[in-house]
KEMIDREN-734102 format. One record per residue (C-alpha): residue number from 1; residue in one letter; x, y, z. Coordinates in steps of 0.2 Angstrom, whole numbers, plus 5000, padded with zeros to 4 digits. Example, Ala and Ser with C-alpha at 12.3 -4.5 7.8 and 13.67 -1.06 7.14 Angstrom:
BEGIN
<pt k="1" r="A" east="5062" north="4978" up="5039"/>
<pt k="2" r="S" east="5068" north="4995" up="5036"/>
# end
This chain:
BEGIN
<pt k="1" r="X" east="4957" north="5291" up="5116"/>
<pt k="2" r="X" east="4963" north="5294" up="5100"/>
<pt k="3" r="X" east="4977" north="5281" up="5101"/>
<pt k="4" r="X" east="4965" north="5269" up="5108"/>
<pt k="5" r="X" east="4955" north="5271" up="5093"/>
<pt k="6" r="X" east="4968" north="5267" up="5082"/>
<pt k="7" r="X" east="4977" north="5252" up="5089"/>
<pt k="8" r="X" east="4959" north="5246" up="5089"/>
<pt k="9" r="X" east="4956" north="5248" up="5073"/>
<pt k="10" r="X" east="4973" north="5243" up="5067"/>
<pt k="11" r="X" east="4968" north="5226" up="5076"/>
<pt k="12" r="X" east="4951" north="5225" up="5062"/>
<pt k="13" r="X" east="4940" north="5230" up="5076"/>
<pt k="14" r="X" east="4922" north="5234" up="5069"/>
<pt k="15" r="X" east="4915" north="5243" up="5083"/>
<pt k="16" r="X" east="4921" north="5252" up="5100"/>
<pt k="17" r="X" east="4913" north="5252" up="5117"/>
<pt k="18" r="X" east="4917" north="5268" up="5129"/>
<pt k="19" r="X" east="4907" north="5266" up="5145"/>
<pt k="20" r="X" east="4908" north="5274" up="5161"/>
<pt k="21" r="X" east="4913" north="5263" up="5175"/>
<pt k="22" r="X" east="4920" north="5253" up="5161"/>
<pt k="23" r="X" east="4936" north="5248" up="5152"/>
<pt k="24" r="X" east="4937" north="5252" up="5133"/>
<pt k="25" r="X" east="4931" north="5238" up="5125"/>
<pt k="26" r="X" east="4932" north="5232" up="5103"/>
<pt k="27" r="X" east="4922" north="5220" up="5095"/>
<pt k="28" r="X" east="4935" north="5209" up="5087"/>
<pt k="29" r="X" east="4930" north="5196" up="5074"/>
<pt k="30" r="X" east="4916" north="5194" up="5083"/>
<pt k="31" r="X" east="4920" north="5195" up="5098"/>
<pt k="32" r="X" east="4919" north="5211" up="5113"/>
<pt k="33" r="X" east="4937" north="5212" up="5118"/>
<pt k="34" r="X" east="4945" north="5223" up="5134"/>
<pt k="35" r="X" east="4960" north="5235" up="5127"/>
<pt k="36" r="X" east="4964" north="5243" up="5144"/>
<pt k="37" r="X" east="4964" north="5239" up="5163"/>
<pt k="38" r="X" east="4961" north="5256" up="5170"/>
<pt k="39" r="X" east="4941" north="5260" up="5169"/>
<pt k="40" r="X" east="4935" north="5275" up="5163"/>
<pt k="41" r="X" east="4926" north="5289" up="5175"/>
<pt k="42" r="X" east="4911" north="5297" up="5171"/>
<pt k="43" r="X" east="4920" north="5314" up="5168"/>
<pt k="44" r="X" east="4932" north="5305" up="5156"/>
<pt k="45" r="X" east="4917" north="5299" up="5147"/>
<pt k="46" r="X" east="4907" north="5314" up="5146"/>
<pt k="47" r="X" east="4922" north="5322" up="5139"/>
<pt k="48" r="X" east="4924" north="5308" up="5123"/>
<pt k="49" r="X" east="4907" north="5311" up="5121"/>
<pt k="50" r="X" east="4909" north="5330" up="5120"/>
<pt k="51" r="X" east="4923" north="5327" up="5108"/>
<pt k="52" r="X" east="4915" north="5316" up="5097"/>
<pt k="53" r="X" east="4898" north="5329" up="5095"/>
<pt k="54" r="X" east="4902" north="5341" up="5079"/>
<pt k="55" r="X" east="4888" north="5353" up="5082"/>
<pt k="56" r="X" east="4891" north="5366" up="5093"/>
<pt k="57" r="X" east="4873" north="5368" up="5099"/>
<pt k="58" r="X" east="4870" north="5349" up="5103"/>
<pt k="59" r="X" east="4886" north="5348" up="5113"/>
<pt k="60" r="X" east="4882" north="5363" up="5123"/>
<pt k="61" r="X" east="4866" north="5356" up="5129"/>
<pt k="62" r="X" east="4876" north="5338" up="5132"/>
<pt k="63" r="X" east="4867" north="5335" up="5148"/>
<pt k="64" r="X" east="4851" north="5334" up="5140"/>
<pt k="65" r="X" east="4855" north="5323" up="5127"/>
<pt k="66" r="X" east="4846" north="5305" up="5130"/>
<pt k="67" r="X" east="4850" north="5296" up="5113"/>
<pt k="68" r="X" east="4862" north="5304" up="5101"/>
<pt k="69" r="X" east="4868" north="5299" up="5083"/>
<pt k="70" r="X" east="4883" north="5309" up="5073"/>
<pt k="71" r="X" east="4899" north="5304" up="5062"/>
<pt k="72" r="X" east="4916" north="5306" up="5066"/>
<pt k="73" r="X" east="4931" north="5306" up="5056"/>
<pt k="74" r="X" east="4950" north="5302" up="5062"/>
<pt k="75" r="X" east="4962" north="5308" up="5046"/>
<pt k="76" r="X" east="4972" north="5292" up="5041"/>
<pt k="77" r="X" east="4961" north="5280" up="5051"/>
<pt k="78" r="X" east="4943" north="5281" up="5045"/>
<pt k="79" r="X" east="4926" north="5287" up="5049"/>
<pt k="80" r="X" east="4914" north="5280" up="5062"/>
<pt k="81" r="X" east="4896" north="5281" up="5065"/>
<pt k="82" r="X" east="4894" north="5286" up="5083"/>
<pt k="83" r="X" east="4878" north="5282" up="5096"/>
<pt k="84" r="X" east="4877" north="5292" up="5111"/>
<pt k="85" r="X" east="4867" north="5286" up="5126"/>
<pt k="86" r="X" east="4865" north="5289" up="5143"/>
<pt k="87" r="X" east="4865" north="5274" up="5157"/>
<pt k="88" r="X" east="4864" north="5275" up="5174"/>
<pt k="89" r="X" east="4866" north="5293" up="5174"/>
<pt k="90" r="X" east="4882" north="5292" up="5166"/>
<pt k="91" r="X" east="4887" north="5292" up="5145"/>
<pt k="92" r="X" east="4891" north="5276" up="5134"/>
<pt k="93" r="X" east="4898" north="5279" up="5117"/>
<pt k="94" r="X" east="4896" north="5265" up="5105"/>
<pt k="95" r="X" east="4906" north="5267" up="5088"/>
<pt k="96" r="X" east="4905" north="5258" up="5073"/>
<pt k="97" r="X" east="4922" north="5257" up="5061"/>
<pt k="98" r="X" east="4916" north="5265" up="5043"/>
<pt k="99" r="X" east="4934" north="5262" up="5034"/>
<pt k="100" r="X" east="4938" north="5275" up="5020"/>
<pt k="101" r="X" east="4941" north="5265" up="5007"/>
<pt k="102" r="X" east="4922" north="5260" up="5000"/>
<pt k="103" r="X" east="4920" north="5241" up="4998"/>
<pt k="104" r="X" east="4920" north="5233" up="4982"/>
<pt k="105" r="X" east="4911" north="5216" up="4978"/>
<pt k="106" r="X" east="4929" north="5207" up="4975"/>
<pt k="107" r="X" east="4938" north="5215" up="4993"/>
<pt k="108" r="X" east="4920" north="5209" up="5002"/>
<pt k="109" r="X" east="4921" north="5191" up="4992"/>
<pt k="110" r="X" east="4903" north="5193" up="4986"/>
<pt k="111" r="X" east="4894" north="5180" up="4975"/>
<pt k="112" r="X" east="4896" north="5186" up="4957"/>
<pt k="113" r="X" east="4878" north="5185" up="4954"/>
<pt k="114" r="X" east="4878" north="5203" up="4965"/>
<pt k="115" r="X" east="4885" north="5212" up="4949"/>
<pt k="116" r="X" east="4870" north="5206" up="4940"/>
<pt k="117" r="X" east="4860" north="5213" up="4953"/>
<pt k="118" r="X" east="4866" north="5229" up="4953"/>
<pt k="119" r="X" east="4864" north="5231" up="4934"/>
<pt k="120" r="X" east="4845" north="5231" up="4937"/>
<pt k="121" r="X" east="4837" north="5248" up="4929"/>
<pt k="122" r="X" east="4822" north="5249" up="4941"/>
<pt k="123" r="X" east="4814" north="5239" up="4955"/>
<pt k="124" r="X" east="4820" north="5235" up="4974"/>
<pt k="125" r="X" east="4834" north="5227" up="4983"/>
<pt k="126" r="X" east="4834" north="5224" up="5000"/>
<pt k="127" r="X" east="4850" north="5218" up="5009"/>
<pt k="128" r="X" east="4844" north="5210" up="5025"/>
<pt k="129" r="X" east="4851" north="5202" up="5041"/>
<pt k="130" r="X" east="4854" north="5204" up="5060"/>
<pt k="131" r="X" east="4863" north="5220" up="5065"/>
<pt k="132" r="X" east="4882" north="5219" up="5063"/>
<pt k="133" r="X" east="4881" north="5207" up="5048"/>
<pt k="134" r="X" east="4888" north="5219" up="5036"/>
<pt k="135" r="X" east="4873" north="5226" up="5027"/>
<pt k="136" r="X" east="4881" north="5244" up="5027"/>
<pt k="137" r="X" east="4896" north="5237" up="5018"/>
<pt k="138" r="X" east="4884" north="5227" up="5005"/>
<pt k="139" r="X" east="4874" north="5241" up="4999"/>
<pt k="140" r="X" east="4891" north="5253" up="4998"/>
<pt k="141" r="X" east="4899" north="5239" up="4988"/>
<pt k="142" r="X" east="4882" north="5239" up="4976"/>
<pt k="143" r="X" east="4882" north="5257" up="4975"/>
<pt k="144" r="X" east="4901" north="5257" up="4970"/>
<pt k="145" r="X" east="4897" north="5245" up="4957"/>
<pt k="146" r="X" east="4885" north="5256" up="4949"/>
<pt k="147" r="X" east="4895" north="5272" up="4951"/>
<pt k="148" r="X" east="4908" north="5264" up="4942"/>
<pt k="149" r="X" east="4901" north="5257" up="4928"/>
<pt k="150" r="X" east="4884" north="5266" up="4924"/>
<pt k="151" r="X" east="4880" north="5284" up="4921"/>
<pt k="152" r="X" east="4865" north="5290" up="4934"/>
<pt k="153" r="X" east="4860" north="5301" up="4949"/>
<pt k="154" r="X" east="4862" north="5291" up="4965"/>
<pt k="155" r="X" east="4854" north="5298" up="4979"/>
<pt k="156" r="X" east="4857" north="5292" up="4998"/>
<pt k="157" r="X" east="4848" north="5294" up="5014"/>
<pt k="158" r="X" east="4859" north="5289" up="5027"/>
<pt k="159" r="X" east="4857" north="5290" up="5048"/>
<pt k="160" r="X" east="4871" north="5295" up="5047"/>
<pt k="161" r="X" east="4882" north="5295" up="5031"/>
<pt k="162" r="X" east="4894" north="5281" up="5032"/>
<pt k="163" r="X" east="4905" north="5277" up="5017"/>
<pt k="164" r="X" east="4909" north="5294" up="5007"/>
<pt k="165" r="X" east="4907" north="5291" up="4987"/>
<pt k="166" r="X" east="4913" north="5303" up="4974"/>
<pt k="167" r="X" east="4908" north="5305" up="4957"/>
<pt k="168" r="X" east="4916" north="5295" up="4945"/>
<pt k="169" r="X" east="4903" north="5290" up="4933"/>
<pt k="170" r="X" east="4887" north="5291" up="4942"/>
<pt k="171" r="X" east="4883" north="5310" up="4950"/>
<pt k="172" r="X" east="4883" north="5305" up="4969"/>
<pt k="173" r="X" east="4871" north="5315" up="4983"/>
<pt k="174" r="X" east="4873" north="5311" up="5000"/>
<pt k="175" r="X" east="4859" north="5318" up="5011"/>
<pt k="176" r="X" east="4862" north="5315" up="5030"/>
<pt k="177" r="X" east="4846" north="5313" up="5042"/>
<pt k="178" r="X" east="4843" north="5328" up="5055"/>
<pt k="179" r="X" east="4858" north="5339" up="5046"/>
<pt k="180" r="X" east="4853" north="5338" up="5027"/>
<pt k="181" r="X" east="4834" north="5334" up="5030"/>
<pt k="182" r="X" east="4823" north="5329" up="5042"/>
<pt k="183" r="X" east="4819" north="5311" up="5046"/>
<pt k="184" r="X" east="4818" north="5296" up="5031"/>
<pt k="185" r="X" east="4801" north="5297" up="5027"/>
<pt k="186" r="X" east="4803" north="5317" up="5023"/>
<pt k="187" r="X" east="4820" north="5312" up="5013"/>
<pt k="188" r="X" east="4813" north="5299" up="5002"/>
<pt k="189" r="X" east="4796" north="5310" up="4997"/>
<pt k="190" r="X" east="4808" north="5323" up="4992"/>
<pt k="191" r="X" east="4819" north="5313" up="4984"/>
<pt k="192" r="X" east="4804" north="5308" up="4971"/>
<pt k="193" r="X" east="4805" north="5327" up="4964"/>
<pt k="194" r="X" east="4826" north="5330" up="4963"/>
<pt k="195" r="X" east="4827" north="5317" up="4948"/>
<pt k="196" r="X" east="4837" north="5301" up="4957"/>
<pt k="197" r="X" east="4839" north="5286" up="4944"/>
<pt k="198" r="X" east="4845" north="5275" up="4960"/>
<pt k="199" r="X" east="4840" north="5281" up="4979"/>
<pt k="200" r="X" east="4850" north="5272" up="4994"/>
<pt k="201" r="X" east="4837" north="5272" up="5010"/>
<pt k="202" r="X" east="4849" north="5267" up="5025"/>
<pt k="203" r="X" east="4834" north="5257" up="5034"/>
<pt k="204" r="X" east="4814" north="5257" up="5032"/>
<pt k="205" r="X" east="4807" north="5257" up="5049"/>
<pt k="206" r="X" east="4786" north="5261" up="5046"/>
<pt k="207" r="X" east="4773" north="5257" up="5033"/>
<pt k="208" r="X" east="4775" north="5275" up="5027"/>
<pt k="209" r="X" east="4792" north="5274" up="5021"/>
<pt k="210" r="X" east="4790" north="5256" up="5015"/>
<pt k="211" r="X" east="4774" north="5261" up="5005"/>
<pt k="212" r="X" east="4784" north="5278" up="4998"/>
<pt k="213" r="X" east="4800" north="5266" up="4993"/>
<pt k="214" r="X" east="4786" north="5255" up="4983"/>
<pt k="215" r="X" east="4780" north="5270" up="4974"/>
<pt k="216" r="X" east="4799" north="5274" up="4971"/>
<pt k="217" r="X" east="4803" north="5257" up="4964"/>
<pt k="218" r="X" east="4785" north="5258" up="4954"/>
<pt k="219" r="X" east="4788" north="5272" up="4945"/>
<pt k="220" r="X" east="4803" north="5267" up="4938"/>
<pt k="221" r="X" east="4819" north="5270" up="4951"/>
<pt k="222" r="X" east="4831" north="5257" up="4959"/>
<pt k="223" r="X" east="4830" north="5257" up="4975"/>
<pt k="224" r="X" east="4842" north="5248" up="4988"/>
<pt k="225" r="X" east="4838" north="5246" up="5006"/>
<pt k="226" r="X" east="4840" north="5236" up="5024"/>
<pt k="227" r="X" east="4830" north="5228" up="5034"/>
<pt k="228" r="X" east="4833" north="5216" up="5051"/>
<pt k="229" r="X" east="4826" north="5200" up="5043"/>
<pt k="230" r="X" east="4837" north="5184" up="5042"/>
<pt k="231" r="X" east="4831" north="5178" up="5026"/>
<pt k="232" r="X" east="4819" north="5181" up="5009"/>
<pt k="233" r="X" east="4804" north="5172" up="5016"/>
<pt k="234" r="X" east="4805" north="5184" up="5033"/>
<pt k="235" r="X" east="4808" north="5200" up="5022"/>
<pt k="236" r="X" east="4793" north="5197" up="5012"/>
<pt k="237" r="X" east="4781" north="5193" up="5028"/>
<pt k="238" r="X" east="4789" north="5208" up="5037"/>
<pt k="239" r="X" east="4786" north="5222" up="5023"/>
<pt k="240" r="X" east="4767" north="5213" up="5022"/>
<pt k="241" r="X" east="4764" north="5216" up="5040"/>
<pt k="242" r="X" east="4768" north="5233" up="5040"/>
<pt k="243" r="X" east="4753" north="5235" up="5033"/>
<pt k="244" r="X" east="4735" north="5238" up="5040"/>
<pt k="245" r="X" east="4726" north="5221" up="5038"/>
<pt k="246" r="X" east="4714" north="5226" up="5026"/>
<pt k="247" r="X" east="4729" north="5232" up="5014"/>
<pt k="248" r="X" east="4740" north="5218" up="5014"/>
<pt k="249" r="X" east="4735" north="5209" up="5000"/>
<pt k="250" r="X" east="4736" north="5222" up="4989"/>
<pt k="251" r="X" east="4755" north="5226" up="4998"/>
<pt k="252" r="X" east="4760" north="5208" up="4995"/>
<pt k="253" r="X" east="4754" north="5213" up="4975"/>
<pt k="254" r="X" east="4765" north="5227" up="4975"/>
<pt k="255" r="X" east="4781" north="5219" up="4984"/>
<pt k="256" r="X" east="4778" north="5205" up="4971"/>
<pt k="257" r="X" east="4781" north="5218" up="4956"/>
<pt k="258" r="X" east="4792" north="5232" up="4962"/>
<pt k="259" r="X" east="4804" north="5218" up="4972"/>
<pt k="260" r="X" east="4819" north="5216" up="4962"/>
<pt k="261" r="X" east="4832" north="5204" up="4974"/>
<pt k="262" r="X" east="4833" north="5201" up="4992"/>
<pt k="263" r="X" east="4851" north="5200" up="5000"/>
<pt k="264" r="X" east="4852" north="5192" up="5016"/>
<pt k="265" r="X" east="4869" north="5189" up="5025"/>
<pt k="266" r="X" east="4877" north="5181" up="5039"/>
<pt k="267" r="X" east="4897" north="5184" up="5044"/>
<pt k="268" r="X" east="4907" north="5168" up="5050"/>
<pt k="269" r="X" east="4922" north="5168" up="5058"/>
<pt k="270" r="X" east="4936" north="5162" up="5048"/>
<pt k="271" r="X" east="4944" north="5147" up="5049"/>
<pt k="272" r="X" east="4962" north="5154" up="5049"/>
<pt k="273" r="X" east="4957" north="5165" up="5064"/>
<pt k="274" r="X" east="4959" north="5182" up="5051"/>
<pt k="275" r="X" east="4941" north="5190" up="5050"/>
<pt k="276" r="X" east="4926" north="5185" up="5045"/>
<pt k="277" r="X" east="4918" north="5179" up="5030"/>
<pt k="278" r="X" east="4900" north="5183" up="5022"/>
<pt k="279" r="X" east="4887" north="5169" up="5019"/>
<pt k="280" r="X" east="4874" north="5175" up="5008"/>
<pt k="281" r="X" east="4856" north="5168" up="5002"/>
<pt k="282" r="X" east="4851" north="5177" up="4986"/>
<pt k="283" r="X" east="4833" north="5178" up="4979"/>
<pt k="284" r="X" east="4830" north="5185" up="4962"/>
<pt k="285" r="X" east="4812" north="5188" up="4959"/>
<pt k="286" r="X" east="4807" north="5180" up="4943"/>
<pt k="287" r="X" east="4792" north="5175" up="4936"/>
<pt k="288" r="X" east="4789" north="5161" up="4947"/>
<pt k="289" r="X" east="4797" north="5171" up="4964"/>
<pt k="290" r="X" east="4785" north="5185" up="4959"/>
<pt k="291" r="X" east="4768" north="5171" up="4960"/>
<pt k="292" r="X" east="4775" north="5164" up="4978"/>
<pt k="293" r="X" east="4777" north="5180" up="4985"/>
<pt k="294" r="X" east="4759" north="5185" up="4978"/>
<pt k="295" r="X" east="4751" north="5171" up="4986"/>
<pt k="296" r="X" east="4753" north="5170" up="5006"/>
<pt k="297" r="X" east="4752" north="5151" up="5004"/>
<pt k="298" r="X" east="4764" north="5149" up="4994"/>
<pt k="299" r="X" east="4780" north="5161" up="5002"/>
<pt k="300" r="X" east="4785" north="5147" up="5010"/>
<pt k="301" r="X" east="4791" north="5138" up="4995"/>
<pt k="302" r="X" east="4802" north="5153" up="4991"/>
<pt k="303" r="X" east="4815" north="5143" up="5000"/>
<pt k="304" r="X" east="4816" north="5126" up="4989"/>
<pt k="305" r="X" east="4813" north="5137" up="4974"/>
<pt k="306" r="X" east="4832" north="5148" up="4980"/>
<pt k="307" r="X" east="4838" north="5130" up="4981"/>
<pt k="308" r="X" east="4833" north="5124" up="4964"/>
<pt k="309" r="X" east="4836" north="5140" up="4955"/>
<pt k="310" r="X" east="4855" north="5140" up="4956"/>
<pt k="311" r="X" east="4861" north="5133" up="4940"/>
<pt k="312" r="X" east="4850" north="5145" up="4930"/>
<pt k="313" r="X" east="4847" north="5159" up="4937"/>
<pt k="314" r="X" east="4863" north="5159" up="4951"/>
<pt k="315" r="X" east="4852" north="5159" up="4966"/>
<pt k="316" r="X" east="4858" north="5151" up="4984"/>
<pt k="317" r="X" east="4853" north="5147" up="4999"/>
<pt k="318" r="X" east="4862" north="5150" up="5016"/>
<pt k="319" r="X" east="4868" north="5130" up="5016"/>
<pt k="320" r="X" east="4873" north="5130" up="4999"/>
<pt k="321" r="X" east="4883" north="5144" up="5002"/>
<pt k="322" r="X" east="4891" north="5137" up="5018"/>
<pt k="323" r="X" east="4894" north="5122" up="5008"/>
<pt k="324" r="X" east="4905" north="5130" up="4997"/>
<pt k="325" r="X" east="4913" north="5140" up="5009"/>
<pt k="326" r="X" east="4919" north="5124" up="5018"/>
<pt k="327" r="X" east="4925" north="5115" up="5003"/>
<pt k="328" r="X" east="4935" north="5130" up="5001"/>
<pt k="329" r="X" east="4944" north="5129" up="5020"/>
<pt k="330" r="X" east="4936" north="5148" up="5023"/>
<pt k="331" r="X" east="4926" north="5141" up="5037"/>
<pt k="332" r="X" east="4925" north="5124" up="5048"/>
<pt k="333" r="X" east="4913" north="5113" up="5046"/>
<pt k="334" r="X" east="4909" north="5114" up="5063"/>
<pt k="335" r="X" east="4906" north="5133" up="5063"/>
<pt k="336" r="X" east="4895" north="5130" up="5047"/>
<pt k="337" r="X" east="4885" north="5117" up="5055"/>
<pt k="338" r="X" east="4879" north="5131" up="5069"/>
<pt k="339" r="X" east="4875" north="5144" up="5056"/>
<pt k="340" r="X" east="4865" north="5133" up="5045"/>
<pt k="341" r="X" east="4846" north="5134" up="5042"/>
<pt k="342" r="X" east="4845" north="5117" up="5043"/>
<pt k="343" r="X" east="4857" north="5106" up="5052"/>
<pt k="344" r="X" east="4851" north="5090" up="5049"/>
<pt k="345" r="X" east="4849" north="5094" up="5028"/>
<pt k="346" r="X" east="4867" north="5102" up="5030"/>
<pt k="347" r="X" east="4874" north="5086" up="5037"/>
<pt k="348" r="X" east="4866" north="5075" up="5025"/>
<pt k="349" r="X" east="4872" north="5086" up="5010"/>
<pt k="350" r="X" east="4889" north="5087" up="5018"/>
<pt k="351" r="X" east="4891" north="5066" up="5019"/>
<pt k="352" r="X" east="4884" north="5063" up="5002"/>
<pt k="353" r="X" east="4898" north="5077" up="4996"/>
<pt k="354" r="X" east="4911" north="5067" up="5005"/>
<pt k="355" r="X" east="4905" north="5049" up="4997"/>
<pt k="356" r="X" east="4904" north="5058" up="4982"/>
<pt k="357" r="X" east="4923" north="5068" up="4981"/>
<pt k="358" r="X" east="4930" north="5054" up="4994"/>
<pt k="359" r="X" east="4937" north="5070" up="5003"/>
<pt k="360" r="X" east="4942" north="5069" up="5020"/>
<pt k="361" r="X" east="4932" north="5079" up="5034"/>
<pt k="362" r="X" east="4938" north="5097" up="5032"/>
<pt k="363" r="X" east="4951" north="5100" up="5048"/>
<pt k="364" r="X" east="4953" north="5114" up="5059"/>
<pt k="365" r="X" east="4968" north="5125" up="5048"/>
<pt k="366" r="X" east="4981" north="5131" up="5061"/>
<pt k="367" r="X" east="4979" north="5150" up="5063"/>
<pt k="368" r="X" east="4991" north="5161" up="5058"/>
<pt k="369" r="X" east="5007" north="5163" up="5072"/>
<pt k="370" r="X" east="5005" north="5182" up="5070"/>
<pt k="371" r="X" east="4986" north="5181" up="5073"/>
<pt k="372" r="X" east="4986" north="5187" up="5092"/>
<pt k="373" r="X" east="4969" north="5194" up="5097"/>
<pt k="374" r="X" east="4966" north="5210" up="5105"/>
<pt k="375" r="X" east="4964" north="5206" up="5124"/>
<pt k="376" r="X" east="4967" north="5212" up="5142"/>
<pt k="377" r="X" east="4984" north="5205" up="5142"/>
<pt k="378" r="X" east="4987" north="5219" up="5128"/>
<pt k="379" r="X" east="4985" north="5234" up="5140"/>
<pt k="380" r="X" east="4982" north="5251" up="5132"/>
<pt k="381" r="X" east="4979" north="5261" up="5148"/>
<pt k="382" r="X" east="4995" north="5270" up="5148"/>
<pt k="383" r="X" east="4986" north="5279" up="5132"/>
<pt k="384" r="X" east="4971" north="5287" up="5143"/>
<pt k="385" r="X" east="4974" north="5303" up="5151"/>
<pt k="386" r="X" east="4975" north="5305" up="5172"/>
# end
């Protein structure tokens, strides 16, 4: 198992899927590809699940587990966020790869405006996007930047702990849900009594957690968290909708005052076939943006405000960033068009840019010779135990 996992990580896998009755699979450059021809038996899958569970008590009651989260590490390879589940009376395991090296804005090739975002003394920074869009890596880069450049107490609440931050210029306290504290709500309420300057919450799923997070931001803390929303407008609407109707107007007011930035992202295949690139929308809450958040009828205007505020504040829409990625040959025009928020408008912008610059349409770069995708032809079944 460990040899197969190492081989998958070496090929750039972001996730591994291990399921009874199926072959080993890995998600590489966004695609789920097979690694072996030999299918796993229920007993093999159960044995792997037991190997991944560190808690002796939980390992002993494995047959009663239905959904289980934990973390697991391989020396020299990386750490993994593990979810063990039951399906059709057997086990399935999904493992998210977490590199040992904590990411930086530079290593993730993120816009320079994020360094400005990370200097905030207080308020709420939300990193949003669908599952697998790189939110955890971006949050880790924000925490890493603070750790490198400031002198503060950073407290994280994670399920499970992903990137391990060592104390550099900051004191970093990392707490795991179910191990160090019962749940996000309990951990966040306790955090306010633990003298933090910066609080990271792995996710906010309910109104009570969001309410406590707003209180943290309102009382002078910098709070960093995630939501599964595609853009800034949807993020505002999602947070407000979690409150009862009679509380939504005050929730808008509180959010408009507490919110510092919304960073929404998507991952796109690179034109050269070497991994994926992040496309970001960035909203900074200026006075005008706060008014748009506060007034429900004006919230949809945030998109145009972000677009028009690029030069002055460094904000950007997805389509503006996609234009950059195409111009720099990082992603193809076809990929960017498919991912754009407004395809018709994006096409028009590209035509205008080409007329102004008299540049030929972007071409598909030739993939590197050694960029060989992992697949069924690269069978790793020989690594499986009999």
